[in-house]
Phi, psi and omega in degrees: 000121177261182177282175178282358180257143179285335185218140181305329180292346180272357180301149182301141176293145182302304176222100184291343178274101188266330184205123172223129181199151168242126188229151175256018178239160182305144182270156181236118175298319180299319180297315181293316179299316180296326182294334183260009177296133181203128183297338180268001181267127176262350180215137175232128177246135183230136176236134178237121176259128182241159176284122179263166186270008180206159174198129178058034178084002180245148178282127179267128176269307181213166172208161178226144175251140172226160183219159174281152179302340180272002187302315181294323177296322177292322176300317180297316179301316180293317179299318179297323178293318179298317180291336177280329185268343182228157179281063185285128172275319180204149183217144177213145177207132174226142179230143181268145168233164182102191182276131180234156177251164176306132180096342179293152176281127180260326181206142175224125177229150178209149178220135172244140182220169178301327184228155185297319182300317178296320180296315178300311182297316181294320180294318179297316178298317181299307183291321180297316180290323175300315182298321185269340189240338182278131183284077175236131183242145181249129176249108183261139174244126185260158183294341179274005178094351179274168177210163177207154173257137177237129184281155176040082181060000000 
């Protein structure tokens, strides 16, 4: 009787959630990418969200992110669901809070899986659910003097 895996390298990762954080300091793509390294992963998908210079037809000058105290717990809940629904070897997600400028990194997420298709799907699910469910709000200031709050990322 063998294991349910064809190869020892396919065994489930001990804890696939390697990095989850909300930070008020600049984010690092290299840190997130390194966190999801796994010898049994054949595909890694990485998404980087940056502050753009426009939204809804208006020029954005600056923006700030703020979060509810439960935001990291919500990130964990979403990460656990992604790791349950996909063959995730490793997962990482970091989101920035505080004042950001155009071009700054706002969010970086990555997922590694045995195959590329799974990695793409899991990464998309992770960023989409983080955007829609984690209590992080964006306060945008536009060049015409107006401003707006946008809920959940």
